[in-house]
All heavy atoms as an XYZ file, in Angstrom:
954
protein
N       2.368     11.203     -1.595
C       2.025     11.135     -0.199
C       2.956     12.025      0.625
O       2.498     12.721      1.517
C       2.092      9.690      0.273
C       1.866      9.541      1.752
S       1.703      7.869      2.359
C       3.215      7.114      1.903
N       4.251     11.993      0.340
C       5.175     12.807      1.124
C       4.966     14.296      0.873
O       5.262     15.102      1.737
C       6.626     12.405      0.849
C       6.981     11.081      1.464
C       8.463     10.865      1.597
O       9.226     11.832      1.476
O       8.853      9.719      1.830
N       4.459     14.670     -0.314
C       4.176     16.084     -0.556
C       3.007     16.546      0.310
O       2.987     17.676      0.779
C       3.841     16.342     -2.035
C       5.003     16.132     -2.959
C       5.051     14.717     -3.506
O       4.196     13.897     -3.219
N       6.069     14.425     -4.288
N       2.023     15.680      0.509
C       0.877     16.031      1.326
C       1.262     16.207      2.796
O       0.721     17.046      3.493
C      -0.211     14.964      1.213
C      -0.906     14.822     -0.127
C      -1.850     13.637     -0.102
C      -1.652     16.099     -0.475
N       2.197     15.411      3.259
C       2.555     15.430      4.666
C       3.630     16.460      4.985
O       3.859     16.760      6.147
C       3.034     14.050      5.091
N       4.285     16.993      3.975
C       5.354     17.979      4.182
C       6.410     17.455      5.149
O       6.620     18.002      6.216
C       4.786     19.307      4.648
C       3.889     19.930      3.608
C       3.175     21.153      4.088
N       3.927     21.934      5.031
C       3.988     23.250      5.035
N       3.338     23.923      4.137
N       4.679     23.893      5.942
N       7.059     16.359      4.755
C       8.030     15.712      5.625
C       9.444     16.249      5.442
O      10.354     15.811      6.138
C       8.023     14.177      5.438
C       6.718     13.587      5.878
C       8.357     13.793      4.026
N       9.633     17.179      4.527
C      10.973     17.716      4.301
C      11.604     18.266      5.586
O      12.771     17.967      5.869
C      10.954     18.777      3.211
C      12.306     19.422      3.020
C      12.300     20.460      1.948
N      13.208     19.982      0.926
C      13.162     20.344     -0.318
N      12.220     21.160     -0.743
N      14.046     19.902     -1.169
N      10.887     19.059      6.403
C      11.501     19.524      7.658
C      11.879     18.378      8.602
O      12.905     18.443      9.273
C      10.424     20.409      8.291
C       9.547     20.821      7.171
C       9.584     19.688      6.190
N      11.071     17.323      8.620
C      11.384     16.177      9.475
C      12.618     15.460      8.949
O      13.486     15.037      9.730
C      10.180     15.223      9.584
C      10.514     14.013     10.437
C       8.968     15.944     10.133
N      12.732     15.334      7.632
C      13.920     14.707      7.048
C      15.171     15.512      7.368
O      16.215     14.942      7.710
C      13.762     14.570      5.534
C      12.743     13.524      5.151
O      12.433     12.624      5.930
N      12.203     13.652      3.954
N      15.093     16.825      7.246
C      16.239     17.673      7.574
C      16.593     17.563      9.048
O      17.770     17.541      9.417
C      15.949     19.120      7.198
C      15.872     19.354      5.706
C      15.384     20.744      5.347
O      14.809     21.450      6.157
N      15.617     21.133      4.106
N      15.590     17.485      9.879
C      15.818     17.331     11.309
C      16.495     16.001     11.616
O      17.413     15.936     12.439
C      14.492     17.440     12.057
C      14.565     17.370     13.567
C      15.430     18.500     14.105
C      13.185     17.449     14.149
N      16.080     14.940     10.957
C      16.714     13.637     11.147
C      18.187     13.671     10.754
O      19.037     13.124     11.462
C      15.978     12.563     10.345
C      14.709     12.027     10.968
C      13.896     11.257      9.937
C      15.033     11.156     12.154
N      18.478     14.315      9.643
C      19.877     14.437      9.205
C      20.684     15.211     10.238
O      21.797     14.808     10.605
C      19.944     15.096      7.815
C      19.372     14.154      6.759
C      21.373     15.498      7.469
C      19.146     14.797      5.415
N      20.126     16.303     10.741
C      20.813     17.106     11.754
C      21.031     16.294     13.024
O      22.110     16.354     13.627
C      19.995     18.372     12.072
O      19.752     19.084     10.863
C      20.722     19.267     13.052
N      20.034     15.532     13.437
C      20.171     14.716     14.639
C      21.266     13.656     14.476
O      22.063     13.459     15.389
C      18.847     14.022     14.972
C      17.840     14.896     15.639
C      16.584     14.124     15.991
O      16.054     13.360     15.185
N      16.111     14.327     17.202
N      21.295     12.996     13.338
C      22.297     11.946     13.115
C      23.707     12.550     13.076
O      24.637     11.998     13.683
C      21.980     11.147     11.834
C      23.129     10.242     11.451
C      20.701     10.348     12.015
N      23.867     13.672     12.409
C      25.182     14.323     12.352
C      25.623     14.743     13.754
O      26.774     14.508     14.158
C      25.159     15.523     11.389
C      25.031     15.030      9.943
C      26.411     16.386     11.550
C      24.760     16.117      8.935
N      24.707     15.346     14.520
C      25.041     15.754     15.887
C      25.403     14.545     16.743
O      26.358     14.598     17.533
C      23.879     16.520     16.504
N      24.664     13.457     16.576
C      24.946     12.252     17.357
C      26.328     11.691     17.028
O      27.082     11.320     17.931
C      23.864     11.198     17.124
C      24.021      9.895     17.902
C      23.997     10.159     19.399
C      22.941      8.912     17.508
N      26.679     11.649     15.755
C      27.998     11.147     15.360
C      29.108     12.014     15.953
O      30.086     11.501     16.511
C      28.110     11.062     13.817
C      29.542     10.821     13.382
C      27.190      9.975     13.280
N      28.941     13.330     15.855
C      29.956     14.238     16.401
C      30.081     14.061     17.912
O      31.199     13.973     18.453
C      29.618     15.708     16.039
C      30.484     16.674     16.810
C      29.763     15.928     14.546
N      28.959     13.978     18.598
C      28.986     13.826     20.055
C      29.629     12.494     20.453
O      30.463     12.442     21.358
C      27.558     13.950     20.631
C      27.070     15.390     20.503
C      27.507     13.498     22.085
C      25.593     15.576     20.794
N      29.261     11.423     19.769
C      29.803     10.101     20.107
C      31.312     10.055     19.849
O      32.065      9.516     20.664
C      29.060      8.989     19.343
C      29.785      7.662     19.446
C      27.642      8.861     19.875
N      31.767     10.636     18.758
C      33.204     10.654     18.473
C      33.945     11.450     19.549
O      34.983     11.000     20.058
C      33.478     11.218     17.055
C      34.945     11.547     16.863
C      33.004     10.239     15.997
N      33.416     12.600     19.924
C      34.062     13.418     20.962
C      34.070     12.702     22.311
O      35.100     12.692     23.003
C      33.362     14.774     21.092
S      33.612     15.848     19.675
N      32.955     12.097     22.668
C      32.885     11.383     23.943
C      33.808     10.174     23.935
O      34.467      9.877     24.937
C      31.424     10.978     24.260
C      31.351      9.985     25.396
C      30.606     12.209     24.581
N      33.877      9.482     22.819
C      34.773      8.333     22.706
C      36.226      8.759     22.885
O      37.011      8.079     23.557
C      34.585      7.659     21.355
O      35.475      6.591     21.201
N      36.578      9.865     22.296
C      37.946     10.372     22.407
C      38.257     10.813     23.836
O      39.352     10.568     24.338
C      38.134     11.526     21.427
C      39.502     12.099     21.414
C      40.669     11.466     21.079
C      39.856     13.443     21.738
N      41.715     12.329     21.181
C      41.245     13.558     21.585
C      39.123     14.555     22.137
C      41.918     14.739     21.824
C      39.797     15.730     22.367
C      41.187     15.816     22.215
N      37.286     11.453     24.501
C      37.523     11.989     25.842
C      37.337     10.961     26.963
O      38.080     10.969     27.943
C      36.585     13.174     26.111
C      36.835     14.429     25.283
C      35.727     15.445     25.503
C      38.190     15.029     25.628
N      36.332     10.079     26.843
C      35.971      9.211     27.966
C      36.024      7.719     27.671
O      35.755      6.913     28.568
C      34.569      9.568     28.471
C      34.467     10.957     28.990
N      34.993     11.337     30.190
C      33.911     12.069     28.460
C      34.766     12.621     30.393
N      34.105     13.094     29.345
N      36.269      7.343     26.455
C      36.384      5.929     26.138
C      35.151      5.348     25.461
O      34.102      5.971     25.355
N      35.350      4.106     25.034
C      34.337      3.425     24.228
C      33.066      3.107     25.009
O      31.962      3.240     24.485
C      34.945      2.142     23.656
C      34.037      1.373     22.744
C      34.687      0.120     22.219
C      34.616     -0.922     23.305
N      34.993     -2.269     22.874
N      33.184      2.679     26.248
C      31.998      2.281     27.014
C      31.035      3.441     27.227
O      29.823      3.292     27.076
C      32.416      1.698     28.367
C      33.150      0.376     28.217
O      32.948     -0.296     27.177
O      33.924      0.023     29.124
N      31.560      4.601     27.562
C      30.722      5.785     27.759
C      30.113      6.217     26.424
O      28.943      6.600     26.354
C      31.529      6.924     28.410
C      30.700      8.187     28.510
C      32.033      6.503     29.779
N      30.908      6.138     25.353
C      30.418      6.537     24.034
C      29.271      5.643     23.565
O      28.323      6.120     22.944
C      31.558      6.508     23.018
N      29.333      4.363     23.892
C      28.249      3.451     23.503
C      26.966      3.819     24.245
O      25.877      3.834     23.663
C      28.658      1.985     23.763
C      29.757      1.586     22.782
C      27.461      1.050     23.639
C      30.368      0.224     23.061
N      27.079      4.155     25.517
C      25.897      4.560     26.287
C      25.312      5.861     25.741
O      24.094      6.006     25.607
C      26.259      4.714     27.761
N      26.181      6.817     25.396
C      25.722      8.083     24.815
C      25.035      7.822     23.475
O      23.979      8.401     23.187
C      26.896      9.072     24.656
C      26.497     10.267     23.821
C      27.397      9.524     26.020
N      25.618      6.949     22.677
C      25.036      6.616     21.372
C      23.663      5.963     21.535
O      22.728      6.288     20.806
C      25.979      5.693     20.609
S      25.425      5.300     18.947
N      23.528      5.065     22.494
C      22.235      4.418     22.726
C      21.185      5.446     23.131
O      20.067      5.439     22.614
C      22.371      3.334     23.808
C      21.149      2.489     23.965
C      20.943      1.404     23.129
C      20.200      2.764     24.932
C      19.807      0.608     23.259
C      19.071      1.990     25.075
C      18.876      0.904     24.239
N      21.546      6.343     24.031
C      20.612      7.387     24.439
C      20.222      8.291     23.288
O      19.055      8.655     23.125
N      21.202      8.660     22.461
C      20.914      9.495     21.301
C      20.053      8.792     20.275
O      19.174      9.403     19.656
N      20.278      7.497     20.111
C      19.488      6.740     19.141
C      18.027      6.607     19.582
O      17.140      6.515     18.741
C      20.096      5.352     18.906
C      21.355      5.377     18.062
S      21.148      6.201     16.476
C      19.972      5.135     15.685
N      17.786      6.619     20.878
C      16.395      6.623     21.349
C      15.681      7.856     20.792
O      14.562      7.782     20.293
C      16.334      6.601     22.889
C      16.858      5.280     23.438
C      14.905      6.829     23.373
C      17.032      5.260     24.952
N      16.362      8.987     20.857
C      15.769     10.229     20.362
C      15.602     10.215     18.844
O      14.581     10.661     18.320
C      16.642     11.419     20.790
O      16.056     12.615     20.412
N      16.589      9.698     18.135
C      16.503      9.636     16.666
C      15.361      8.716     16.237
O      14.577      9.060     15.335
C      17.849      9.177     16.059
C      17.706      8.879     14.575
C      18.925     10.224     16.288
N      15.234      7.568     16.877
C      14.159      6.645     16.517
C      12.798      7.246     16.876
O      11.808      7.023     16.174
C      14.375      5.262     17.172
C      13.190      4.344     16.941
C      15.641      4.622     16.627
N      12.749      8.055     17.942
C      11.513      8.768     18.260
C      11.106      9.696     17.114
O       9.930      9.800     16.781
C      11.691      9.592     19.538
C      11.038      8.972     20.719
O       9.996      8.336     20.596
N      11.633      9.147     21.877
N      12.077     10.372     16.525
C      11.779     11.245     15.397
C      11.336     10.431     14.179
O      10.430     10.834     13.448
C      12.994     12.123     15.058
O      13.423     12.800     16.234
C      12.659     13.139     13.992
N      11.968      9.285     13.961
C      11.530      8.399     12.877
C      10.098      7.909     13.111
O       9.302      7.824     12.173
C      12.467      7.198     12.754
C      13.807      7.457     12.093
C      14.725      6.258     12.270
C      13.621      7.772     10.625
N       9.765      7.609     14.354
C       8.409      7.196     14.690
C       7.415      8.330     14.430
O       6.316      8.099     13.922
C       8.348      6.752     16.153
C       7.100      6.049     16.644
C       6.826      4.793     15.832
C       7.245      5.695     18.114
N       7.819      9.552     14.727
C       6.987     10.718     14.437
C       6.735     10.850     12.937
O       5.606     11.076     12.504
C       7.658     11.978     14.974
C       6.968     13.299     14.679
C       5.711     13.425     15.520
C       7.913     14.441     14.967
N       7.778     10.667     12.136
C       7.633     10.750     10.674
C       6.701      9.650     10.161
O       5.840      9.904      9.320
C       9.000     10.642     10.004
C       8.930     10.680      8.503
C      10.280     10.518      7.868
C      10.151     10.428      6.361
N      11.438     10.207      5.720
N       6.870      8.446     10.689
C       6.026      7.339     10.257
C       4.563      7.619     10.576
O       3.683      7.387      9.748
C       6.503      6.050     10.931
C       5.678      4.860     10.566
C       5.678      4.187      9.371
C       4.714      4.211     11.391
N       4.779      3.154      9.419
C       4.180      3.145     10.653
C       4.276      4.417     12.690
C       3.221      2.301     11.160
C       3.312      3.575     13.199
C       2.791      2.519     12.429
N       4.301      8.127     11.771
C       2.922      8.460     12.135
C       2.370      9.591     11.269
O       1.191      9.579     10.924
C       2.832      8.849     13.614
C       2.632      7.675     14.514
N       1.432      7.029     14.642
C       3.492      7.019     15.324
C       1.552      6.027     15.487
N       2.796      6.006     15.918
N       3.198     10.556     10.934
C       2.763     11.651     10.074
C       2.319     11.123      8.713
O       1.236     11.459      8.225
C       3.897     12.669      9.919
C       3.641     13.886      9.051
C       2.588     14.766      9.689
C       4.937     14.666      8.859
N       3.133     10.281      8.110
C       2.791      9.708      6.804
C       1.569      8.794      6.903
O       0.694      8.806      6.029
C       3.979      8.942      6.236
C       5.187      9.794      5.862
C       6.362      8.906      5.475
C       4.835     10.748      4.735
N       1.489      8.027      7.958
C       0.368      7.106      8.156
C      -0.943      7.864      8.350
O      -1.988      7.466      7.827
C       0.669      6.235      9.376
C      -0.299      5.150      9.599
C       0.234      4.210     10.679
N      -0.849      3.407     11.151
C      -1.419      3.527     12.336
N      -0.972      4.395     13.191
N      -2.410      2.763     12.669
N      -0.886      8.960      9.091
C      -2.087      9.745      9.341
C      -2.590     10.404      8.069
O      -3.795     10.508      7.849
C      -1.822     10.794     10.436
O      -1.377     10.123     11.614
C      -3.055     11.594     10.756
N      -1.681     10.836      7.203
C      -2.088     11.448      5.935
C      -2.859     10.435      5.099
O      -3.881     10.764      4.506
C      -0.858     11.976      5.163
C      -1.194     12.271      3.712
C      -0.295     13.203      5.831
N      -2.392      9.214      5.089
C      -3.051      8.182      4.280
C      -4.387      7.783      4.896
O      -5.402      7.703      4.206
C      -2.137      6.941      4.145
C      -2.881      5.779      3.524
C      -0.917      7.287      3.326
N      -4.422      7.541      6.199
C      -5.630      7.023      6.842
C      -6.679      8.090      7.122
O      -7.860      7.870      6.944
C      -5.271      6.316      8.148
C      -4.643      4.979      7.953
C      -4.491      4.297      9.286
C      -4.914      2.864      9.129
N      -4.985      2.160     10.369
N      -6.246      9.249      7.619
C      -7.206     10.242      8.097
C      -7.568     11.270      7.043
O      -8.676     11.800      7.047
C      -6.656     10.944      9.335
N      -6.630     11.600      6.161
C      -6.899     12.626      5.167
C      -7.188     13.957      5.826
O      -6.403     14.457      6.614
N      -8.336     14.530      5.527
C      -8.705     15.833      6.071
C      -9.675     15.727      7.247
O     -10.225     16.725      7.687
C      -9.327     16.691      4.976
N      -9.889     14.552      7.771
C     -10.808     14.348      8.884
C     -10.127     14.766     10.199
O      -9.200     14.097     10.655
C     -11.224     12.882      8.949
C     -12.272     12.613      9.998
O     -12.422     13.366     10.953
N     -12.990     11.514      9.814
N     -10.584     15.853     10.830
C      -9.923     16.340     12.050
C      -9.964     15.349     13.208
O      -9.003     15.235     13.956
C     -10.690     17.612     12.407
C     -11.480     17.974     11.215
C     -11.659     16.736     10.411
N     -11.050     14.632     13.358
C     -11.157     13.684     14.466
C     -10.144     12.550     14.322
O      -9.486     12.154     15.283
C     -12.571     13.125     14.552
N     -10.013     12.034     13.102
C      -9.035     10.965     12.866
C      -7.612     11.492     12.993
O      -6.726     10.788     13.472
C      -9.256     10.336     11.493
C     -10.484      9.465     11.415
C     -10.591      8.802     10.058
C     -11.816      7.919      9.965
N     -11.944      7.291      8.649
N      -7.379     12.735     12.546
C      -6.053     13.329     12.698
C      -5.684     13.461     14.168
O      -4.556     13.176     14.556
C      -5.990     14.701     12.027
C      -5.739     14.611     10.546
O      -4.965     13.783     10.100
N      -6.407     15.448      9.783
N      -6.632     13.892     14.985
C      -6.372     14.034     16.413
C      -6.126     12.676     17.055
O      -5.259     12.538     17.912
C      -7.530     14.757     17.097
C      -7.292     15.201     18.527
C      -6.090     16.131     18.600
C      -8.524     15.896     19.073
N      -6.868     11.682     16.622
C      -6.630     10.321     17.116
C      -5.236      9.837     16.773
O      -4.573      9.185     17.581
N      -4.777     10.165     15.573
C      -3.417      9.804     15.177
C      -2.367     10.505     16.014
O      -1.341      9.921     16.357
N      -2.637     11.757     16.370
C      -1.708     12.506     17.215
C      -1.602     11.860     18.586
O      -0.497     11.659     19.110
C      -2.150     13.984     17.339
C      -1.378     14.693     18.426
C      -1.988     14.695     16.013
N      -2.733     11.510     19.183
C      -2.727     10.879     20.499
C      -2.021      9.523     20.469
O      -1.264      9.182     21.375
C      -4.139     10.722     21.041
C      -4.759     12.007     21.507
C      -6.068     12.321     21.200
C      -4.025     12.921     22.260
C      -6.641     13.510     21.622
C      -4.586     14.113     22.688
C      -5.888     14.401     22.366
O      -6.445     15.583     22.794
N      -2.263      8.766     19.418
C      -1.606      7.464     19.305
C      -0.101      7.641     19.156
O       0.680      6.904     19.757
C      -2.169      6.699     18.114
C      -1.543      5.354     17.970
C      -2.162      4.541     16.887
N      -1.404      3.305     16.753
C      -1.814      2.281     16.075
N      -2.975      2.325     15.458
N      -1.074      1.209     15.990
N       0.321      8.619     18.370
C       1.748      8.893     18.184
C       2.403      9.250     19.514
O       3.471      8.735     19.851
C       1.939     10.020     17.174
S       3.654     10.510     16.919
N       1.759     10.116     20.275
C       2.303     10.522     21.574
C       2.436      9.317     22.495
O       3.478      9.112     23.129
C       1.411     11.611     22.207
C       1.515     12.905     21.410
C       1.787     11.842     23.667
C       0.478     13.953     21.782
N       1.402      8.508     22.561
C       1.424      7.337     23.443
C       2.518      6.353     23.032
O       3.269      5.859     23.885
C       0.060      6.655     23.437
N       2.622      6.074     21.743
C       3.629      5.122     21.276
C       5.048      5.636     21.510
O       5.939      4.866     21.866
C       3.415      4.796     19.808
C       2.241      3.879     19.575
C       2.066      3.507     18.119
O       2.981      3.738     17.299
O       0.992      2.976     17.787
N       5.261      6.928     21.310
C       6.597      7.488     21.546
C       6.976      7.414     23.019
O       8.123      7.114     23.351
C       6.669      8.921     21.026
C       6.633      8.979     19.498
C       6.637     10.375     18.973
N       7.943     10.981     19.210
C       8.161     12.289     19.262
N       7.161     13.119     19.096
N       9.364     12.751     19.467
N       6.024      7.681     23.915
C       6.303      7.573     25.348
C       6.633      6.135     25.731
O       7.599      5.886     26.457
C       5.095      8.054     26.160
C       5.147      9.500     26.468
C       4.571     10.509     25.760
C       5.813     10.133     27.565
N       4.841     11.720     26.348
C       5.600     11.512     27.464
C       6.565      9.642     28.624
C       6.112     12.413     28.370
C       7.079     10.544     29.539
C       6.856     11.904     29.407
N       5.825      5.202     25.273
C       6.049      3.796     25.600
C       7.387      3.329     25.043
O       8.161      2.645     25.732
C       4.885      2.922     25.083
C       5.222      1.440     25.157
C       3.621      3.226     25.863
N       7.688      3.684     23.800
C       8.958      3.297     23.205
C      10.131      3.870     24.007
O      11.099      3.157     24.289
C       9.035      3.786     21.744
C      10.409      3.630     21.166
C      10.858      2.386     20.751
C      11.268      4.714     21.062
C      12.139      2.234     20.242
C      12.533      4.572     20.554
C      12.970      3.326     20.144
N      10.047      5.145     24.361
C      11.132      5.784     25.097
C      11.354      5.104     26.443
O      12.495      4.780     26.815
C      10.846      7.284     25.300
O      10.708      7.890     24.016
C      11.950      7.971     26.061
N      10.289      4.871     27.177
C      10.417      4.204     28.471
C      10.972      2.789     28.319
O      11.835      2.365     29.095
C       9.071      4.186     29.182
C       8.555      5.548     29.647
C       7.143      5.413     30.206
C       9.486      6.161     30.672
N      10.491      2.071     27.319
C      10.975      0.704     27.097
C      12.471      0.697     26.759
O      13.223     -0.144     27.264
C      10.171      0.035     25.984
N      12.911      1.632     25.946
C      14.322      1.669     25.582
C      15.217      2.090     26.757
O      16.340      1.611     26.887
C      14.553      2.595     24.385
C      14.044      2.030     23.076
S      14.851      0.470     22.611
C      13.656     -0.736     23.092
N      14.699      2.960     27.618
C      15.462      3.283     28.823
C      15.578      2.059     29.734
O      16.631      1.812     30.309
C      14.848      4.467     29.578
C      15.309      5.797     29.064
C      14.395      6.710     28.562
C      16.647      6.145     29.072
C      14.813      7.941     28.088
C      17.079      7.368     28.598
C      16.163      8.268     28.102
N      14.520      1.282     29.834
C      14.580      0.048     30.624
C      15.599     -0.903     30.028
O      16.411     -1.502     30.746
C      13.182     -0.605     30.722
C      13.271     -2.019     31.268
C      12.267      0.240     31.583
N      15.586     -1.041     28.709
C      16.563     -1.910     28.049
C      17.982     -1.399     28.304
O      18.885     -2.173     28.625
C      16.274     -1.999     26.528
C      17.427     -2.637     25.778
C      14.986     -2.761     26.281
N      18.184     -0.095     28.166
C      19.515      0.469     28.378
C      20.018      0.292     29.794
O      21.186     -0.047     30.018
N      19.135      0.503     30.768
C      19.542      0.397     32.169
C      19.609     -1.053     32.656
O      20.564     -1.451     33.306
C      18.589      1.182     33.076
C      18.694      2.671     32.920
C      17.544      3.440     32.825
C      19.918      3.310     32.871
C      17.620      4.812     32.687
C      20.008      4.674     32.732
C      18.862      5.434     32.643
N      18.593     -1.842     32.343
C      18.500     -3.192     32.908
C      19.232     -4.249     32.087
O      19.910     -5.107     32.641
C      17.034     -3.583     33.061
N      19.088     -4.199     30.774
C      19.674     -5.249     29.941
C      21.148     -4.959     29.646
O      22.018     -5.802     29.880
C      18.873     -5.415     28.627
C      19.532     -6.428     27.715
C      17.436     -5.816     28.925
N      21.429     -3.756     29.124
C      22.803     -3.423     28.765
C      23.606     -2.865     29.935
O      24.824     -2.751     29.849
C      22.831     -2.424     27.607
C      22.291     -2.999     26.324
C      21.288     -2.342     25.635
C      22.775     -4.181     25.812
C      20.788     -2.855     24.451
C      22.278     -4.705     24.632
C      21.277     -4.040     23.946
N      22.915     -2.483     31.006
C      23.541     -1.958     32.219
C      24.441     -0.757     31.943
O      25.557     -0.662     32.442
C      24.298     -3.059     32.955
C      23.405     -4.181     33.415
C      24.138     -5.299     34.109
O      25.387     -5.294     34.137
O      23.447     -6.196     34.616
N      23.935      0.176     31.132
C      24.663      1.408     30.868
C      24.609      2.310     32.092
O      23.662      2.263     32.881
C      24.056      2.168     29.681
C      24.263      1.504     28.355
C      23.216      1.376     27.456
C      25.501      1.018     27.974
C      23.398      0.788     26.223
C      25.694      0.411     26.743
C      24.641      0.294     25.871
N      25.616      3.142     32.229
C      25.599      4.157     33.279
C      24.480      5.151     32.971
O      24.225      5.475     31.806
C      26.930      4.895     33.342
O      27.962      4.004     33.663
N      23.861      5.661     34.014
C      22.710      6.539     33.829
C      23.089      7.863     33.188
O      22.408      8.335     32.268
C      22.015      6.779     35.164
N      24.149      8.484     33.657
C      24.494      9.814     33.173
C      24.793      9.851     31.679
O      24.205     10.670     30.963
C      25.660     10.389     33.986
C      26.014     11.830     33.688
C      24.841     12.750     34.002
C      27.231     12.242     34.484
N      25.663      8.995     31.142
C      25.906      9.054     29.691
C      24.664      8.745     28.857
O      24.423      9.388     27.837
C      26.993      8.005     29.448
C      27.576      7.705     30.749
C      26.558      8.039     31.785
N      23.883      7.779     29.308
C      22.672      7.417     28.566
C      21.700      8.583     28.517
O      21.193      8.957     27.448
C      22.010      6.197     29.209
C      20.736      5.669     28.562
C      21.018      5.162     27.161
C      20.140      4.566     29.401
N      21.468      9.198     29.655
C      20.545     10.332     29.705
C      21.094     11.545     28.970
O      20.348     12.263     28.296
C      20.226     10.685     31.153
C      19.374      9.660     31.893
C      19.301     10.000     33.376
C      18.000      9.558     31.292
N      22.393     11.792     29.078
C      22.979     12.937     28.377
C      22.910     12.772     26.861
O      22.685     13.739     26.140
C      24.415     13.171     28.830
C      24.567     13.779     30.218
C      26.053     13.913     30.576
C      23.887     15.122     30.320
N      23.101     11.547     26.372
C      22.955     11.302     24.937
C      21.538     11.578     24.471
O      21.320     12.221     23.436
N      20.573     11.115     25.249
C      19.173     11.357     24.914
C      18.850     12.846     24.929
O      18.257     13.382     23.997
C      18.266     10.597     25.892
C      16.804     10.833     25.668
C      16.150     10.219     24.620
C      16.081     11.665     26.502
C      14.794     10.424     24.408
C      14.733     11.891     26.307
C      14.087     11.260     25.252
N      19.262     13.524     25.996
C      18.958     14.950     26.140
C      19.645     15.773     25.055
O      19.047     16.703     24.502
C      19.338     15.444     27.553
C      19.310     16.949     27.638
C      18.417     14.828     28.588
N      20.885     15.441     24.721
C      21.614     16.205     23.703
C      20.888     16.162     22.363
O      20.737     17.196     21.688
C      23.034     15.669     23.553
N      20.408     15.003     21.973
C      19.728     14.894     20.686
C      18.314     15.470     20.771
O      17.793     15.995     19.788
C      19.738     13.440     20.185
C      21.183     12.927     20.110
C      19.088     13.321     18.827
C      22.125     13.795     19.275
N      17.691     15.447     21.946
C      16.406     16.118     22.123
C      16.572     17.634     21.998
O      15.679     18.309     21.489
C      15.785     15.768     23.477
C      15.177     14.392     23.542
C      13.990     14.243     22.620
O      14.073     13.585     21.595
N      12.877     14.824     22.972
N      17.699     18.158     22.452
C      17.965     19.598     22.289
C      18.091     19.934     20.805
O      17.598     20.968     20.353
C      19.223     20.013     23.081
C      19.694     21.401     22.698
C      18.943     19.947     24.575
N      18.726     19.053     20.040
C      18.789     19.248     18.589
C      17.375     19.249     18.012
O      17.052     20.062     17.148
C      19.657     18.158     17.919
C      19.570     18.225     16.407
C      21.104     18.281     18.373
N      16.525     18.364     18.508
C      15.127     18.326     18.063
C      14.423     19.628     18.412
O      13.689     20.184     17.595
C      14.402     17.149     18.715
C      12.907     17.008     18.453
C      12.669     16.684     16.992
C      12.324     15.934     19.337
N      14.673     20.139     19.601
C      14.020     21.362     20.050
C      14.441     22.573     19.236
O      13.610     23.369     18.816
C      14.327     21.586     21.537
C      13.708     22.819     22.173
C      12.193     22.697     22.193
C      14.242     22.993     23.584
N      15.732     22.701     18.989
C      16.244     23.881     18.303
C      16.549     23.648     16.833
O      16.969     24.559     16.139
C      17.500     24.402     19.004
C      17.233     24.907     20.384
C      17.729     24.259     21.497
C      16.445     26.037     20.576
C      17.479     24.728     22.774
C      16.172     26.503     21.834
C      16.703     25.855     22.940
N      16.323     22.433     16.348
C      16.679     22.110     14.967
C      15.786     22.713     13.920
O      16.198     22.902     12.779
N      14.569     23.043     14.267
C      13.623     23.570     13.287
C      13.023     24.891     13.739
O      11.821     25.082     13.673
C      12.507     22.557     13.017
C      12.734     21.793     11.759
O      13.580     22.139     10.958
N      11.950     20.763     11.564
N      13.839     25.785     14.196
C      13.321     27.071     14.675
C      12.666     27.872     13.559
O      11.765     28.652     13.799
C      14.454     27.889     15.312
C      14.983     27.279     16.589
S      13.739     27.100     17.865
C      13.612     28.773     18.420
N      13.105     27.690     12.313
C      12.515     28.414     11.193
C      11.086     27.976     10.915
O      10.305     28.719     10.332
C      13.363     28.232      9.939
C      14.723     28.864     10.022
C      15.461     28.695      8.723
C      16.113     27.343      8.726
N      16.958     27.078      7.569
N      10.734     26.755     11.299
C       9.415     26.220     11.000
C       8.343     26.703     11.971
O       7.174     26.615     11.687
C       9.462     24.689     11.023
C      10.393     24.106      9.999
C       9.993     24.431      8.583
O       8.821     24.432      8.240
N      10.944     24.736      7.737
N       8.743     27.175     13.123
C       7.760     27.566     14.149
C       7.092     28.884     13.820
O       7.475     29.648     13.037
C       8.457     27.664     15.495
């Protein structure tokens, strides 16, 4: 199943995202303290889990849709919707429940999204 979906680039991207997140959190912890580092880590983990959700949908679509273009497109739309809802829900949790500062939380998310954007330039 994983050969059909070609998930190797997604796996490499996940590894790159996790390594970048660890480096960023360690640097932020050293420079600004534990509380800011936790907020940055939470924001970064939102992005990492989004990538995991993308991988899960990719594998699920291969099994369910196969070569059917209509079902594949339906899977793409569902993936997009679920990722948006998850991201918004996690930002609400970060801001309302954990009461993280906005700037570190958003910067952690954006930093790992930049890794997502530039992490697979060879694949484009």
